[in-house]
Backbone as JSON, one array per atom type, in Angstrom:
{
  "sequence": "MIHPSTSLKLVSDAVGFGVVATQPIPQGTITWAQDNLDRVFEPEEVQALPTLFHRPLDHFAFRDNLGRYVLCWDHGRYVNHSSLANCITTAYGFEIAVRDIAAGEELTDDYGFLNLDRPFEAFPEKGTKRTTILPDDLVRYHGKWDRKLKRAFGRFLSVDQPLAELVPADVLEKARGIARGEVEMDSVLACYYPGARNAGVEQ",
  "N": [[0.73, -1.25, 0.25], [0.5, 1.96, -0.7], [1.69, 5.34, 0.64], [-0.91, 7.06, 2.51], [-1.47, 9.59, 1.89], [-1.23, 10.4, -0.47], [-1.8, 11.18, -4.14], [-2.83, 10.19, -7.7], [-1.28, 11.57, -10.41], [-1.25, 13.15, -13.73], [1.77, 12.89, -14.66], [3.05, 14.23, -17.31], [2.96, 14.54, -20.98], [4.91, 12.64, -21.96], [5.82, 11.25, -19.66], [4.03, 10.4, -18.27], [1.52, 8.88, -15.98], [2.32, 9.65, -12.12], [2.77, 8.99, -8.94], [2.19, 11.6, -6.32], [2.6, 13.41, -3.66], [0.02, 14.5, -1.24], [0.34, 16.17, 1.3], [3.22, 16.87, 2.99], [5.83, 14.79, 3.18], [8.08, 13.6, 5.81], [11.46, 12.73, 6.01], [12.36, 9.32, 6.57], [10.12, 8.35, 6.99], [7.71, 5.27, 5.86], [6.59, 5.07, 2.92], [5.43, 3.63, 1.11], [4.01, -0.37, 1.86], [4.51, -3.45, 1.39], [1.44, -5.55, 0.98], [-1.78, -7.61, 2.23], [-3.23, -7.65, -0.24], [-1.79, -7.4, -2.15], [-0.3, -8.74, -5.33], [0.93, -11.5, -5.93], [3.14, -13.05, -7.83], [4.37, -16.19, -9.05], [7.22, -17.12, -10.98], [6.66, -19.36, -13.27], [3.89, -19.22, -13.07], [3.28, -16.52, -14.69], [4.67, -17.53, -16.99], [2.69, -19.01, -17.7], [0.45, -17.52, -18.0], [-2.01, -16.27, -20.61], [-0.5, -14.5, -23.32], [-1.65, -11.38, -23.76], [-1.45, -10.83, -20.6], [1.11, -10.31, -20.3], [2.61, -7.92, -20.76], [1.46, -5.95, -19.13], [1.92, -6.37, -16.79], [4.93, -6.85, -17.3], [5.18, -3.9, -17.57], [4.39, -3.05, -15.24], [4.84, -4.37, -12.36], [6.98, -5.82, -10.19], [10.48, -7.4, -9.36], [10.87, -9.69, -6.74], [13.22, -11.4, -4.13], [13.54, -13.21, -4.48], [12.59, -13.83, -7.26], [10.09, -13.61, -7.69], [7.06, -12.25, -9.0], [5.96, -9.03, -8.31], [2.69, -7.53, -8.15], [1.17, -4.28, -7.72], [-1.58, -3.42, -6.04], [-2.75, -1.1, -5.73], [-2.67, 2.8, -6.43], [0.43, 2.36, -6.11], [1.87, 1.05, -8.1], [2.08, 3.12, -9.85], [4.6, 4.28, -9.43], [7.41, 6.4, -10.24], [10.5, 6.07, -11.7], [13.62, 7.56, -10.83], [16.79, 8.45, -10.82], [18.03, 9.73, -8.89], [16.37, 9.3, -6.71], [13.35, 9.58, -4.44], [12.8, 8.15, -2.48], [13.48, 4.69, -0.95], [13.67, 1.38, -1.41], [13.67, -1.47, 1.56], [15.22, -3.99, 3.07], [13.14, -4.9, 4.22], [10.48, -5.16, 3.15], [8.96, -2.69, 2.95], [9.43, 0.24, 1.65], [11.06, 3.71, 2.27], [10.95, 6.94, 3.06], [13.79, 8.86, 1.06], [14.82, 11.47, 1.85], [13.29, 14.76, 3.0], [10.03, 14.78, 1.18], [8.24, 17.44, -0.43], [4.73, 19.17, -0.62], [2.93, 18.06, -3.44], [5.06, 17.47, -4.77], [6.47, 14.7, -6.75], [6.74, 11.62, -5.93], [9.5, 8.79, -6.16], [11.0, 6.42, -7.29], [14.35, 4.17, -7.36], [14.24, 2.29, -10.17], [16.19, 0.36, -10.39], [16.73, -1.18, -8.28], [14.23, -2.68, -8.56], [15.2, -5.04, -9.5], [15.07, -5.4, -12.86], [13.83, -7.33, -15.62], [15.01, -6.52, -18.03], [17.47, -3.84, -19.19], [16.57, -0.53, -18.8], [15.54, 2.52, -19.96], [16.46, 5.61, -19.16], [14.75, 9.09, -18.14], [16.9, 12.02, -18.84], [18.66, 13.52, -16.05], [18.71, 16.45, -14.41], [22.13, 16.49, -12.14], [22.72, 13.92, -12.42], [24.37, 11.53, -14.27], [23.74, 8.86, -14.81], [21.31, 6.87, -16.89], [20.81, 4.16, -18.01], [19.08, 1.92, -16.73], [20.44, -0.99, -15.09], [19.44, -4.58, -14.95], [20.91, -5.64, -12.42], [21.73, -3.83, -11.2], [21.8, -3.29, -8.44], [23.28, -4.83, -6.73], [25.65, -2.74, -7.77], [25.17, -0.59, -6.51], [24.5, -0.84, -4.22], [25.84, -0.35, -1.42], [25.32, 2.72, -1.71], [22.76, 3.63, -1.55], [22.28, 1.92, 0.78], [23.35, 3.59, 2.63], [21.95, 5.87, 2.56], [19.56, 5.02, 3.73], [20.22, 4.38, 6.3], [20.66, 6.97, 7.28], [17.86, 7.79, 7.04], [16.61, 5.75, 8.72], [17.22, 7.33, 11.19], [15.18, 8.76, 11.21], [13.02, 7.58, 11.75], [11.5, 6.98, 14.14], [10.96, 9.32, 15.06], [8.93, 10.69, 13.38], [5.27, 10.36, 11.97], [3.82, 7.58, 11.02], [1.85, 6.2, 8.85], [1.59, 3.46, 7.92], [2.56, 1.81, 9.44], [1.14, -0.38, 10.8], [0.65, -2.35, 8.69], [2.96, -3.74, 8.53], [4.57, -6.33, 9.61], [4.73, -7.4, 13.22], [6.98, -8.05, 14.42], [9.06, -7.44, 12.91], [8.93, -4.57, 12.29], [9.45, -4.29, 15.34], [12.05, -4.77, 14.72], [12.98, -2.77, 12.99], [12.71, -0.65, 14.38], [14.74, -0.83, 16.39], [17.06, -0.58, 14.78], [16.59, 2.04, 14.09], [17.0, 3.26, 16.99], [19.7, 2.52, 17.11], [20.52, 0.12, 17.74], [20.47, -2.66, 16.6], [21.48, -3.78, 13.95], [21.18, -2.87, 10.42], [20.15, -4.49, 8.1], [21.44, -5.01, 4.52], [20.52, -3.41, 1.33], [20.81, -5.04, -0.2], [19.74, -7.34, 0.11], [17.52, -7.3, -0.92], [18.04, -8.25, -4.11], [17.52, -10.69, -6.87], [19.06, -13.07, -8.19], [18.88, -13.58, -10.59], [18.69, -11.82, -11.71], [20.71, -10.52, -14.19], [23.07, -8.37, -15.91], [25.27, -8.02, -18.3], [25.98, -5.37, -19.04], [27.85, -2.08, -18.58], [28.87, -0.37, -15.75], [27.56, 3.27, -15.36]],
  "CA": [[0.28, 0.05, 0.07], [1.47, 3.74, -0.92], [1.29, 5.96, 1.55], [-2.65, 7.77, 2.42], [-0.77, 11.07, 1.64], [-0.27, 10.43, -1.64], [-2.77, 11.09, -5.47], [-1.86, 9.86, -8.43], [-1.88, 12.89, -11.11], [-0.55, 13.01, -14.82], [2.86, 14.04, -14.75], [3.78, 14.64, -18.21], [2.7, 13.02, -22.11], [6.46, 11.43, -22.37], [6.1, 10.19, -18.2], [2.29, 9.8, -18.25], [0.9, 9.2, -14.58], [2.97, 9.62, -11.18], [2.52, 9.75, -7.86], [2.54, 12.7, -5.92], [2.53, 13.41, -2.49], [-1.01, 15.62, -0.97], [1.05, 16.69, 2.37], [4.89, 16.61, 3.2], [6.17, 13.17, 3.47], [9.2, 13.63, 6.16], [12.5, 11.32, 5.47], [12.27, 8.24, 7.59], [8.56, 7.85, 6.65], [7.35, 4.6, 5.49], [6.35, 5.52, 1.84], [5.44, 2.13, 0.59], [4.38, -1.67, 2.43], [3.75, -4.62, 0.49], [0.23, -5.69, 2.1], [-1.84, -8.7, 1.14], [-3.6, -7.2, -1.36], [-0.7, -7.2, -3.55], [-0.51, -9.85, -6.02], [2.47, -12.09, -6.08], [3.0, -14.27, -9.06], [5.66, -17.21, -9.54], [7.77, -16.82, -12.5], [5.52, -20.09, -13.77], [2.21, -18.57, -13.4], [3.57, -15.77, -15.37], [4.57, -18.19, -18.1], [1.41, -19.79, -18.14], [-0.47, -16.7, -18.82], [-2.03, -15.67, -21.93], [0.26, -13.0, -23.44], [-2.72, -10.68, -23.56], [-1.05, -10.46, -19.19], [2.58, -9.99, -20.16], [2.55, -6.58, -20.84], [1.09, -4.99, -17.89], [2.7, -7.46, -15.86], [5.9, -5.98, -17.54], [5.28, -2.82, -16.99], [3.67, -2.37, -13.65], [4.84, -5.79, -11.69], [8.76, -5.52, -9.86], [10.54, -8.78, -8.72], [11.4, -9.78, -5.33], [14.83, -11.67, -4.44], [12.99, -15.0, -4.93], [11.84, -13.78, -8.6], [8.72, -13.26, -8.16], [6.62, -10.71, -9.75], [4.85, -8.41, -6.99], [1.81, -6.66, -8.88], [0.6, -3.32, -6.33], [-3.1, -3.24, -5.98], [-3.35, 0.62, -5.76], [-1.54, 3.94, -7.43], [1.54, 2.38, -5.79], [2.55, 0.73, -9.37], [2.7, 4.36, -10.65], [5.57, 5.34, -8.55], [8.17, 6.05, -11.14], [12.17, 6.03, -11.62], [14.46, 8.8, -10.54], [18.33, 7.93, -10.54], [18.03, 10.55, -7.81], [15.06, 8.81, -6.03], [13.67, 10.19, -2.65], [11.95, 6.7, -1.78], [14.43, 3.36, -1.59], [13.22, -0.47, -0.43], [14.7, -1.59, 2.39], [15.19, -5.24, 3.05], [11.99, -5.72, 5.22], [9.06, -5.67, 2.94], [8.4, -1.48, 2.85], [9.6, 1.22, 1.26], [11.09, 4.59, 3.65], [11.55, 8.68, 2.17], [15.17, 8.67, 2.12], [14.91, 12.62, 2.48], [11.96, 15.28, 3.36], [9.07, 15.15, 0.23], [6.71, 18.23, -0.05], [3.45, 18.25, -0.88], [3.19, 18.37, -4.62], [6.18, 16.44, -5.32], [6.65, 13.09, -6.57], [7.56, 10.13, -5.01], [10.01, 8.64, -6.94], [12.1, 5.05, -6.84], [15.09, 3.62, -8.57], [14.37, 0.9, -10.72], [17.5, -0.72, -10.22], [16.57, -2.08, -7.05], [13.7, -3.66, -8.74], [14.85, -6.37, -10.09], [14.64, -5.87, -13.69], [14.06, -8.24, -16.56], [16.29, -6.14, -18.82], [17.88, -2.51, -19.31], [15.43, 0.33, -18.53], [16.27, 3.82, -20.57], [15.72, 6.51, -18.16], [14.86, 9.9, -19.19], [18.49, 12.74, -18.04], [18.0, 14.42, -15.33], [20.42, 17.22, -13.49], [22.48, 15.79, -11.03], [23.41, 12.47, -12.57], [24.31, 10.62, -15.31], [22.88, 7.38, -15.09], [20.33, 6.88, -17.45], [20.84, 3.47, -18.63], [19.1, 1.44, -15.54], [19.94, -2.41, -15.66], [18.54, -5.4, -13.51], [21.69, -5.97, -11.54], [21.98, -2.44, -10.28], [21.52, -3.32, -6.78], [24.72, -5.28, -6.95], [26.37, -1.55, -8.14], [24.63, 0.72, -6.27], [23.25, -0.58, -2.65], [26.3, 0.67, -0.92], [24.92, 4.19, -2.19], [21.58, 3.22, -0.91], [22.3, 1.36, 2.41], [24.14, 4.77, 3.38], [20.77, 6.7, 2.47], [18.54, 4.13, 4.02], [20.52, 3.95, 7.44], [20.51, 7.97, 7.58], [16.58, 7.99, 7.05], [16.14, 5.25, 9.37], [17.48, 7.83, 11.86], [14.32, 9.39, 11.72], [12.16, 6.42, 11.85], [10.96, 7.12, 15.48], [10.47, 10.39, 15.24], [7.76, 10.6, 12.53], [4.28, 9.53, 11.89], [3.96, 6.14, 10.59], [0.21, 5.81, 8.94], [1.69, 2.38, 7.21], [2.99, 0.83, 10.21], [0.56, -1.24, 10.76], [0.74, -2.87, 7.56], [4.61, -3.98, 8.76], [4.83, -7.48, 10.88], [5.17, -7.25, 14.46], [8.73, -8.5, 14.82], [9.7, -6.51, 11.65], [8.67, -3.45, 12.98], [10.19, -4.24, 16.07], [13.38, -4.57, 14.13], [13.22, -1.33, 12.24], [12.77, 0.66, 15.69], [15.99, -1.33, 17.0], [17.81, -0.12, 13.52], [16.18, 3.47, 14.75], [17.62, 3.09, 18.2], [21.04, 1.98, 16.96], [20.48, -1.58, 18.83], [20.15, -3.54, 15.35], [22.59, -3.12, 12.3], [20.3, -2.59, 9.28], [20.37, -5.04, 6.65], [22.0, -4.23, 3.27], [19.15, -3.58, 0.58], [21.07, -5.67, -1.45], [18.95, -8.4, 0.53], [16.14, -7.83, -2.18], [18.22, -8.83, -4.69], [17.37, -11.65, -7.19], [20.29, -13.25, -8.47], [18.54, -14.27, -12.03], [18.44, -10.41, -12.6], [21.81, -10.18, -14.34], [23.29, -8.21, -17.39], [26.43, -7.6, -19.03], [26.09, -3.96, -18.9], [29.1, -1.68, -17.43], [28.3, 1.08, -14.69], [27.54, 4.31, -15.59]],
  "C": [[0.57, 1.19, -0.13], [0.7, 4.11, 0.17], [0.1, 6.94, 1.16], [-2.17, 9.41, 1.61], [-0.53, 11.81, 0.05], [-1.78, 10.84, -2.97], [-2.11, 10.32, -6.31], [-2.08, 10.65, -9.76], [-0.48, 12.51, -12.55], [0.59, 13.68, -14.61], [3.71, 14.88, -16.07], [3.38, 13.66, -19.31], [4.38, 12.24, -22.0], [6.15, 10.79, -21.12], [5.1, 9.59, -18.41], [1.98, 10.05, -16.89], [1.85, 8.95, -13.67], [2.36, 9.85, -10.02], [3.02, 10.81, -7.08], [2.29, 12.8, -4.31], [1.05, 14.94, -1.97], [-0.39, 16.68, 0.1], [2.26, 16.35, 2.54], [5.1, 15.27, 3.99], [7.57, 13.58, 4.22], [10.0, 12.27, 5.97], [12.27, 10.48, 6.74], [10.52, 7.97, 7.67], [8.19, 6.56, 5.83], [6.18, 5.11, 4.36], [5.72, 4.09, 1.29], [5.54, 0.71, 1.59], [4.14, -2.47, 1.26], [2.94, -5.32, 1.75], [-0.69, -6.93, 1.52], [-3.01, -8.81, 0.0], [-3.01, -7.32, -2.7], [-0.68, -8.56, -4.2], [0.97, -10.83, -6.12], [2.42, -13.12, -7.15], [4.1, -14.82, -9.24], [5.92, -17.12, -10.89], [6.89, -18.12, -13.82], [4.13, -19.65, -13.87], [2.32, -17.44, -14.46], [3.75, -16.23, -16.51], [3.51, -18.62, -18.35], [0.22, -18.86, -18.3], [-0.95, -16.14, -19.9], [-1.16, -14.53, -22.12], [-0.41, -11.84, -23.71], [-2.22, -9.88, -21.99], [0.55, -9.77, -19.24], [2.98, -8.53, -20.16], [2.37, -5.53, -19.61], [1.72, -5.69, -16.79], [4.35, -6.99, -15.8], [6.26, -4.94, -17.13], [4.99, -2.44, -15.78], [4.12, -3.73, -12.31], [6.51, -5.4, -11.73], [8.6, -6.83, -9.3], [11.12, -8.99, -7.59], [12.39, -10.94, -5.59], [14.1, -13.03, -4.71], [12.63, -14.68, -6.45], [10.81, -13.72, -8.74], [8.21, -12.01, -8.58], [5.34, -10.32, -9.02], [3.72, -7.5, -8.31], [0.83, -5.54, -7.39], [-0.6, -3.66, -7.01], [-3.77, -1.88, -6.05], [-2.38, 1.21, -6.63], [-0.45, 3.29, -6.95], [2.32, 1.75, -7.28], [2.8, 1.93, -10.05], [4.12, 5.0, -10.56], [6.76, 4.93, -9.69], [9.64, 6.36, -10.54], [13.09, 7.65, -11.64], [15.69, 7.99, -10.03], [18.49, 8.56, -9.21], [16.85, 10.16, -6.67], [14.84, 9.03, -5.05], [12.79, 8.68, -2.03], [12.42, 5.53, -2.47], [13.35, 2.49, -0.88], [14.18, -0.62, 0.74], [14.52, -3.5, 2.44], [14.11, -6.11, 4.13], [10.38, -5.6, 4.82], [8.31, -4.22, 2.84], [9.76, -0.84, 1.96], [10.24, 2.73, 2.27], [11.6, 6.0, 2.59], [13.13, 8.77, 2.25], [15.54, 10.45, 2.49], [13.19, 13.44, 2.25], [10.96, 15.52, 1.52], [8.07, 16.16, 0.82], [5.89, 17.98, -0.89], [3.58, 18.79, -2.37], [4.21, 17.91, -5.47], [6.39, 14.7, -5.67], [7.66, 12.03, -6.05], [8.11, 9.31, -6.32], [10.79, 7.03, -6.07], [13.03, 4.8, -8.18], [14.87, 2.28, -9.01], [15.58, 0.3, -10.54], [17.29, -1.34, -8.91], [15.37, -2.62, -7.04], [13.79, -4.64, -9.53], [14.73, -6.73, -11.7], [14.62, -6.8, -14.85], [15.2, -7.95, -18.17], [16.29, -4.6, -18.85], [16.67, -1.54, -19.46], [16.05, 2.09, -19.05], [15.89, 4.81, -19.74], [15.7, 8.1, -18.28], [16.22, 10.97, -18.35], [17.46, 13.68, -17.67], [19.4, 15.42, -14.3], [20.7, 16.76, -12.21], [22.99, 14.54, -11.41], [23.44, 12.22, -13.65], [24.08, 9.67, -15.91], [21.48, 7.72, -15.65], [19.84, 5.57, -18.48], [20.83, 2.73, -17.04], [19.05, -0.31, -15.82], [19.83, -3.39, -14.57], [19.67, -5.61, -13.02], [22.34, -5.06, -10.85], [22.37, -2.73, -8.48], [23.06, -4.19, -6.35], [25.92, -3.65, -7.06], [26.26, -0.7, -6.92], [23.89, 0.85, -4.31], [23.8, -0.77, -1.84], [26.31, 1.89, -0.43], [23.82, 4.5, -1.48], [21.37, 2.88, 0.63], [22.71, 3.19, 3.3], [22.84, 5.52, 3.5], [19.83, 6.48, 3.28], [18.88, 4.66, 5.7], [20.43, 5.86, 7.87], [18.77, 8.43, 7.64], [15.98, 7.33, 8.51], [16.4, 6.0, 11.13], [16.4, 8.28, 12.55], [13.1, 8.98, 11.88], [11.1, 6.76, 12.91], [10.59, 8.62, 15.41], [9.05, 11.41, 14.56], [6.83, 9.97, 12.39], [4.37, 8.33, 11.07], [3.1, 5.41, 10.22], [0.57, 3.76, 8.23], [2.31, 1.78, 8.11], [2.5, -0.46, 10.59], [0.52, -2.35, 9.77], [2.38, -4.06, 7.7], [4.13, -5.36, 10.26], [5.07, -7.27, 11.9], [6.56, -7.18, 14.42], [9.31, -7.74, 13.78], [9.8, -5.3, 11.79], [9.69, -2.85, 14.17], [12.2, -3.92, 15.56], [14.09, -3.37, 13.46], [13.6, -0.82, 13.27], [13.95, 0.28, 16.6], [16.93, -0.61, 15.93], [17.99, 1.55, 14.44], [16.93, 3.91, 16.22], [18.79, 3.36, 18.02], [21.34, 0.78, 18.04], [20.66, -2.55, 17.85], [20.78, -2.94, 14.33], [21.67, -3.56, 11.37], [20.6, -4.03, 8.65], [20.39, -4.43, 5.45], [20.34, -4.39, 2.54], [19.39, -4.6, -0.39], [20.94, -7.52, -1.33], [17.83, -8.95, -0.48], [16.66, -8.43, -3.75], [18.65, -9.91, -5.53], [18.37, -11.63, -8.56], [20.35, -13.42, -10.17], [18.49, -12.9, -12.52], [19.99, -9.79, -12.55], [21.71, -9.77, -15.51], [25.02, -7.8, -17.17], [27.02, -6.43, -19.42], [27.53, -3.55, -18.18], [28.12, -0.72, -16.8], [28.86, 2.23, -15.19], [27.89, 5.46, -14.7]]
}
């Protein structure tokens, strides 16, 4: 489930729809949590589906560390890519804001941590030269993303968490322990699906 203080908005004709904040969302806030309404497909299930379903799954689903396709039931599936993403996934089945997100600002992911089936060509952005997103970018960039996550977890306890109830109790307690400095954070590399490999070079 995507954060409740968001809405679906047409970003541009080129980009299409995106998810924007309707209120400020502070750094450290859970912005998305996988829940029981999200549909999880085994790779064999996807292959058995009529080809008519392959394109929407390819467009809207991401792959978890077991290679399963996860299709979000709400407008969370419209979160767009940014190589300077303001939301990053964790090893705990949820994403958090890695910086403050202003009202009216788009929530973004880096598709590099979604275990793509093939390279993705992103629009150029000011502040980064990275436009080719590769299936194994988690291997390349997990250190950078971990540093951002650790800073964000530092504010986990001091911000409102409307999605906390979707996180299993033991996982939530671990997140709180990370925030208090009592527990070591698992690397986002734990989300990597080894089948998502590509021979491309880092940009």
